[in-house]
C-alpha positions in Angstrom: 6.9 -1.1 27.0 7.1 -4.8 25.9 4.0 -6.9 26.4 4.7 -10.4 27.6 3.6 -13.1 25.2 1.5 -16.0 26.2 1.6 -19.0 24.5 -2.4 -19.4 24.6 -3.0 -15.5 23.8 -4.8 -14.7 20.9 -5.9 -11.8 19.5 -9.3 -11.5 17.7 -10.1 -9.0 14.5 -13.5 -8.8 12.7 -13.7 -6.6 9.7 -15.0 -6.3 6.1 -12.1 -5.7 3.4 -12.0 -2.4 1.9 -10.1 -1.2 -0.6 -8.1 0.9 1.3 -7.1 -2.1 3.3 -6.1 -4.0 0.3 -4.5 -0.8 -1.4 -2.2 -0.6 1.8 -1.0 -4.6 1.3 -0.3 -3.8 -2.4 1.9 -0.8 -1.6 3.5 -2.4 1.1 4.3 -5.4 -1.2 5.4 -2.8 -3.7 7.9 -1.2 -1.4 9.2 -4.5 0.1 10.4 -5.3 -3.4 11.5 -2.2 -4.5 8.6 -2.0 -7.3 7.7 1.4 -6.5 10.6 3.1 -7.9 10.4 0.9 -11.0 6.6 2.3 -11.2 7.6 5.6 -10.4 10.5 5.8 -13.1 7.8 4.7 -15.6 5.8 7.6 -14.7 8.1 9.8 -15.0 9.6 8.5 -18.3 6.1 8.8 -19.9 5.4 11.9 -18.3 8.5 13.5 -19.8 7.5 11.8 -23.0 4.1 13.3 -23.0 5.7 16.8 -22.4 8.2 16.5 -25.5 5.4 15.3 -27.6 3.5 18.1 -26.8 6.2 20.5 -27.2 7.4 19.1 -30.6 5.9 21.2 -33.7 4.5 18.3 -35.6 3.0 16.2 -32.7 -0.3 14.7 -32.8 -2.7 15.1 -30.3 -3.4 11.4 -30.4 0.3 10.8 -29.8 0.3 13.4 -26.5 -3.1 11.9 -25.3 -1.7 7.9 -25.5 1.6 8.7 -23.7 -0.5 10.6 -21.0 -2.4 7.6 -20.6 0.3 5.4 -20.5 1.6 7.6 -17.4 -1.5 7.4 -15.7 -2.3 3.8 -16.4 1.2 3.1 -14.7 0.5 5.3 -11.6 -2.9 3.6 -10.9 -1.7 -0.1 -11.4 -1.8 -0.4 -7.4 -5.4 0.8 -7.3 -6.0 -1.6 -10.3 -4.8 -4.3 -8.5 -6.6 -3.3 -5.1 -9.9 -2.9 -7.0 -9.6 -6.7 -8.4 -8.5 -8.2 -5.2 -11.5 -6.4 -3.5 -13.7 -7.9 -6.1 -12.1 -11.3 -5.3 -12.7 -11.3 -1.5 -15.7 -9.0 -0.9 -18.4 -11.5 -1.7 -17.3 -13.2 1.4 -18.6 -10.5 4.0 -17.0 -10.4 7.3 -13.6 -11.7 8.1 -12.8 -13.0 11.5 -9.1 -13.4 11.9 -7.5 -15.0 15.1 -3.9 -14.0 15.5 -2.4 -17.0 18.3 0.8 -18.6 18.9 -0.1 -21.3 16.1 -0.6 -18.3 13.5 -2.9 -16.4 11.9 -6.2 -17.9 11.4 -8.9 -16.1 8.9 -12.7 -17.4 8.8 -15.4 -16.0 6.6 -19.1 -17.7 6.3 -17.5 -19.7 3.3 -14.0 -20.5 4.3 -11.3 -21.0 6.9 -7.7 -20.6 6.7 -4.8 -21.2 8.8 -1.6 -19.6 8.2 1.3 -21.1 10.2 3.9 -18.6 11.1 6.3 -20.6 9.1 4.9 -19.0 6.0 5.6 -15.5 6.9 9.1 -13.8 6.0 8.0 -10.7 8.3 5.9 -7.6 8.7 5.3 -3.8 8.5 3.3 -1.6 10.4 1.4 1.3 8.7 -0.7 3.6 10.4 -3.8 1.6 10.7 -2.5 -1.9 9.3 -0.1 -4.4 10.3 0.9 -6.5 6.8 2.4 -9.8 7.1 4.5 -11.0 3.9 4.8 -14.6 2.7 8.3 -16.4 2.6 8.1 -16.9 -1.0 10.6 -14.6 -3.5 7.8 -12.9 -5.2 5.8 -12.4 -2.0 2.7 -13.5 -3.7 0.9 -13.3 -0.4 0.1 -10.6 1.9 -1.7 -11.0 5.2 -3.4 -7.5 5.9 -4.7 -6.8 9.4 -6.4 -3.9 9.7 -6.2 -2.3 13.2 -10.1 -1.0 13.1 -11.0 -4.8 13.4 -9.6 -5.1 16.7 -12.4 -4.7 19.8 -10.6 -1.9 21.3 -7.3 0.3 20.8 -5.4 -1.8 23.9 -5.7 -4.7 21.7 -3.1 -3.4 19.1 -0.3 -3.5 21.3 -1.1 -6.8 22.5 -1.6 -7.7 18.5 2.0 -5.8 17.7 3.7 -7.8 20.5 2.4 -11.2 19.2 3.0 -10.7 15.7 6.4 -8.8 16.6 7.5 -11.7 19.3 7.2 -14.2 16.0 8.0 -12.2 13.2 11.0 -9.5 12.1 9.8 -6.2 11.2 11.0 -5.4 7.6 
C-alpha cells in the first residue's frame, strides 16, 4: 500500500554508526558495481593456488601460507574497508539524520551536511538499511540509513515512500 508523500514530510533517524552499518554499505556498493564477482574470483584463484601448492611434491610451507593469506586478505577487504571507515566517523558520536523533500541532512556534534536528491542515482534496501548511492561513476559516496535509527517501526514505511518517491530502486 503506497504512502502519500507530502512536500513537508520529514523522517528523522538517530543512530551511532556501527561496523555492521558500514559493512552493509560497502557490500551493497560492491554488488552495485559487480566487484563482488571480481573479489570472489580472486578468492577462488588464490584458494585453488593454495591447494595446488600444498599438493605439489616440492612446495614449501611458506608458499602455501602466502597463497592462503592472499585468499584470506582478498576475502576480508570489505571488512577492512568498513573498519577503516568506522574509525573515520565513529569519533563524531551520534548522527541525527533527516530525510525530507530537500534531501538527506546528517548532523553530528561537529558537522552538518545536506545532500540533495540530485547527488544520488538510486538506492537499495537491505534487511536493516536503506543504502543510497551517489551519481558519480565510481559510486564514491554511499549514504547508509539504518532502520534501527527510526523512532518506530511504522516510520520505516514513511522512509521507504519518501526515498522511493525521489530515487529509483537499483
